[in-house]
C-alpha positions in Angstrom: 142.8 -83.1 282.3 142.4 -79.6 281.9 144.3 -78.1 279.4 146.0 -75.0 281.4 148.3 -72.2 280.7 150.8 -71.2 283.2 151.2 -67.7 284.1 154.8 -67.5 284.2 156.8 -64.4 286.0 160.1 -66.3 286.0 160.1 -66.0 289.4 160.2 -68.1 292.7 156.1 -67.6 293.4 155.4 -68.8 289.8 158.0 -71.9 290.3 156.9 -73.2 293.5 153.1 -72.9 292.2 154.1 -74.9 289.3 155.8 -77.1 291.6 152.4 -78.0 293.0 150.2 -77.8 290.0 152.8 -80.2 287.9 151.6 -82.7 290.9 148.4 -82.4 290.7 146.4 -84.7 287.7 143.4 -82.6 287.2 145.9 -80.1 284.9 147.6 -80.2 282.3 150.3 -77.6 281.7 150.7 -77.1 278.0 152.2 -73.5 277.7 153.8 -70.5 279.5 152.4 -67.3 279.3 154.9 -64.5 280.0 154.3 -60.7 279.4 157.5 -59.3 277.8 158.7 -55.8 276.7 159.3 -55.9 273.0 161.3 -52.3 273.4 163.7 -53.5 275.6 163.7 -57.7 275.0 162.9 -58.3 278.7 160.7 -59.5 281.2 158.1 -56.7 282.3 158.6 -55.5 285.4 160.9 -58.0 286.3 164.1 -56.7 283.5 165.5 -60.5 283.2 166.3 -60.4 279.6 164.2 -62.3 277.1 167.3 -65.0 276.7 167.2 -66.5 279.9 163.1 -66.4 280.5 163.5 -68.8 276.9 165.9 -70.6 278.3 164.0 -71.5 281.6 161.3 -72.6 279.5 163.8 -74.7 277.5 164.6 -76.4 280.9 161.1 -76.8 282.2 160.2 -78.5 279.0 156.9 -76.3 278.5 156.2 -74.3 275.3 156.6 -70.7 276.1 154.0 -68.0 274.3 154.8 -64.4 275.1 152.8 -61.2 275.7 154.3 -58.7 273.6 153.6 -55.3 275.3 155.6 -52.0 274.3 157.4 -50.3 277.1 154.8 -48.8 279.7 151.5 -50.1 278.6 148.1 -48.6 279.8 145.6 -51.0 281.1 143.6 -50.4 278.6 146.3 -51.2 275.8 147.0 -54.8 278.1 143.9 -55.5 278.7 142.8 -55.5 274.9 146.2 -57.5 274.5 145.4 -60.8 277.1 142.0 -60.6 275.9 142.7 -61.5 272.1 145.3 -64.0 273.8 143.1 -65.7 275.7 140.2 -65.8 272.8 143.4 -67.6 270.3 144.1 -69.8 273.5 140.6 -70.6 273.9 140.1 -71.9 270.4 143.2 -73.7 270.8 141.4 -75.9 273.4 142.9 -74.4 276.6 140.1 -74.5 279.9 142.1 -73.2 282.8 145.0 -70.0 283.5 146.8 -70.8 286.8 148.9 -68.0 288.9 151.4 -68.1 291.3 149.5 -65.7 293.6 149.1 -66.1 297.4 147.2 -63.3 299.1 146.3 -60.2 297.3 142.3 -60.6 297.0 141.6 -57.7 294.6 144.0 -59.0 292.1 142.7 -62.5 292.2 139.1 -60.7 291.8 140.8 -59.3 289.1 141.5 -62.3 287.2 139.1 -64.3 287.8 136.7 -61.9 286.2 138.6 -61.0 283.4 138.8 -64.6 282.8 135.0 -65.4 282.7 134.3 -63.4 280.4 136.6 -65.7 277.9 135.3 -68.8 279.2 138.2 -69.5 281.5 138.8 -70.8 285.3 141.4 -69.5 287.4 143.6 -71.6 289.6 145.9 -70.8 292.0 147.3 -73.3 293.8 149.4 -71.6 296.7 146.6 -69.4 297.7 146.4 -68.3 301.3 149.2 -70.1 302.3 151.4 -68.5 304.6 154.2 -67.0 303.0 157.3 -67.6 305.6 156.4 -70.9 304.8 156.3 -70.7 301.6 159.6 -69.5 301.3 161.1 -72.3 303.7 159.8 -74.6 301.3 161.2 -73.4 298.0 164.7 -73.4 299.8 164.1 -76.9 300.8 162.9 -77.9 297.7 165.9 -77.2 296.4 165.1 -74.3 294.1 167.6 -71.7 293.8 166.6 -67.7 292.6 168.3 -64.8 292.4 166.8 -61.2 293.2 166.6 -59.0 290.0 164.3 -55.9 291.3 163.7 -54.4 294.4 161.4 -51.2 295.4 164.0 -48.7 296.3 161.5 -47.0 299.1 161.6 -50.7 300.9 164.8 -52.2 300.2 168.5 -50.6 299.7 170.7 -51.9 296.5 172.7 -54.2 298.5 169.5 -56.5 298.3 169.6 -56.5 294.4 171.6 -59.8 292.8 171.5 -61.5 296.4 170.3 -65.5 296.6 167.6 -66.3 298.6 168.5 -68.3 300.9 167.9 -68.1 305.1 170.4 -65.2 305.8 168.5 -63.3 302.9 165.0 -63.9 304.9 167.2 -62.5 308.5 168.0 -59.0 307.0 165.0 -58.8 305.6 162.8 -55.5 307.3 160.2 -56.1 309.2 157.5 -54.2 307.0 159.1 -56.8 303.8 156.5 -59.5 302.8 159.5 -62.8 302.9 157.8 -63.7 299.4 157.8 -60.0 298.0 154.1 -60.7 297.1 153.5 -57.0 297.7 156.1 -56.2 294.8 158.5 -55.3 297.3 161.3 -57.5 295.2 161.2 -59.8 292.2 163.2 -62.7 291.5 164.4 -65.1 288.8 164.4 -68.8 289.6 167.7 -70.4 287.8 167.8 -73.9 289.2 165.2 -76.3 291.0 163.3 -79.8 290.6 161.1 -78.9 287.8 164.0 -78.0 285.8 166.1 -80.5 283.5 169.3 -78.4 284.8 170.7 -74.8 286.0 170.7 -72.1 283.9 174.2 -70.1 283.5 174.4 -66.8 283.7 176.9 -63.5 285.1 175.7 -61.5 287.1 175.6 -57.9 285.7 175.7 -54.1 287.2 172.5 -52.8 289.1 170.8 -49.9 288.0 168.4 -47.4 289.7 166.0 -46.6 287.4 162.1 -44.5 288.6 158.8 -44.7 286.6 155.6 -43.0 287.0 153.5 -44.2 289.7 150.0 -45.1 288.3 147.0 -43.7 289.8 145.0 -47.3 290.0 148.3 -48.9 291.7 147.9 -52.5 294.1 150.9 -50.9 295.8 149.7 -51.5 299.4 152.5 -49.0 301.3 150.4 -46.0 301.0 147.5 -45.6 303.1 145.9 -42.5 300.8 146.1 -40.8 297.0 147.8 -38.2 298.8 150.6 -40.6 300.6 151.4 -41.5 297.2 154.9 -40.7 295.4 154.6 -39.3 291.6 157.3 -41.6 291.0 157.9 -45.5 291.9 161.9 -46.1 292.2 163.3 -49.7 291.6 167.2 -51.2 291.7 167.3 -53.6 288.6 170.5 -56.5 288.8 171.2 -57.3 285.0 171.9 -61.2 284.3 173.6 -61.8 281.6 173.1 -65.4 280.1 176.4 -67.3 279.4 
């Protein structure tokens, strides 16, 4: 079996990809790797509290390793830290890195190229699956997830804090991917067939935050650089550990 690191976001695509790779006897998932904002002790981008991330790992029964990032790191800083992390994992006998990506070709190539430099191979268990079929499979398997972050120009505040179910899918605008694969929304999985028990939490306040839009953003919503806003706005729904 290939000793593997699983790149865990805490969201539904990660959970479904992990569900499938755990059934694949070629891979042994020995570690979860998650980027954490050390300034706020939250998962990078999604904003989920670090304590809830730790509870996920505990309920999954897989050791968690955190990629410690400062607030809004540069791509260069991220690459340097990731390279050092992968070198350390290589020394521990890891050979493969697993992702929950679905159809972003440039991102897949970026991951593969960076990993190959460290002697790693990448694996994508749900790659090229139909995203509508994936989200229905996720629900049918008994996974439970709540929306914790949404892109403000595509979804209104009311979508933050909603559990993903059939009604949620019906309410999504036509230009939003059912899995949010273009970054339209992010989720926190709190129950499902890969968890020992559900994770308890309370829904807190929903806040709006804006960030400087990176020039090399993978955002697919704008046809040219002149169309891109200088700021990107997001609604965050805070989850409080019980």
